[in-house]
N, C-alpha and C positions, 0 to 999 in steps of 0.2 A: 504494500500500500504506500501511496505517496504521503508526504508529510502534510500536516494540517496548516493551512494558510489562514491568517487572521481575516475575519470577515466572511469566510467561506463556511458552509455547513460542515459539521464534523463527518468523518467517514460513516459513522453509525446513522446520522441523520440523512445521509445520501443513500443509505441502503446497504452498507457494507459492515454491519455489526456481527455479533456472535452467530446468529442464524446463518448469515451469508458464509462466514468462515467455516462453519460446520458442514454446510452443504457442499462447499467447494472441496473440502477434505474428503467427503464421500465420493465425489467424482474423480478426484486425483488419480487413484490407481487405474481406473478405466482409461483415462486420457493418457497416462504414462504407458499403458499397454498398447496404445494406438488403436483403441476400439470404439472411439467416439467421433461422430460427425458433428460439424459446426451447426448449431441450432439457429443461427442468424437467418432471417427470412431471405436476405440477399447476401450470400457468402462472397465476400470480396476476393478471397483466394481462388475460389472456383471461377469467378468472373474473369480473373486474369490468367486462366489456363491451368490452375492448380487443382487440387482435389478438396472436396468438402471435409474429408477425413482430417481430424486434427492430428498432426504428426507427433511422434513420441517426444521430440525435442522442441516442438512449437510452443511459443508463449501463448497462453490462453486465459480467458476471463470467464467467470460465471455470469452470463448475460441475464439481464432483467427482461421481463415482458415489456414490449414497446409501449403498451397502453396502460399498464398497471405495474408500477415499480415494486409493489408488494409481492408480486409473483416473479418466478424465475423461468427463463426460457431454456436454460441449460448451458453447457460449455460452448464457447465460441472462440474462434481465432481472435487474438487481441485486435488485429487489424479490422476485423468485422465488427466487433463490439464497440471499439472506441471510435470508429468511423461512422457509426450510425447517424449521429446528429448532423454530420456533414452531408450525408446522402439523402436524408429525409426531406421531402419537399416542404413539409410543415413541421417545425419542431414542436414536440410535445413537452411542455413544462410540467413536471409533476407538482401537484399541490402539496403544500406543507401540511394542511389539514383537510383531507378529502371530505370530511363531514361538515366543514364550515359552510354556512349559507353563502350563496353567490351574491355579491354586492355590485350591481351594474353601475352604480355611480362612481365606483373606483376606477372604471375604465373610460369615463367620459369627460 
């Protein structure tokens, strides 16, 4: 994990807390054995002529669901996971509190 920058949400607030680490640890032996395909909807590695399979020595992330960061999509090549916001035509900004009422005046 990267270091925490002042003014930025903590790793746990961004969805990388204990649950994330435990789930990543569960996937790690399967990825290390070369038995897992990238779960990104658009695999950048596959698009550039590679394979969707995450190689034994490839860097990988545990990807979040693109529409609900409380859910996980599964292992993804780092390139696929970290490039998602650049590829997406409309960036999805996760809500800090999904249960909070929508205040239209805040946008106007």
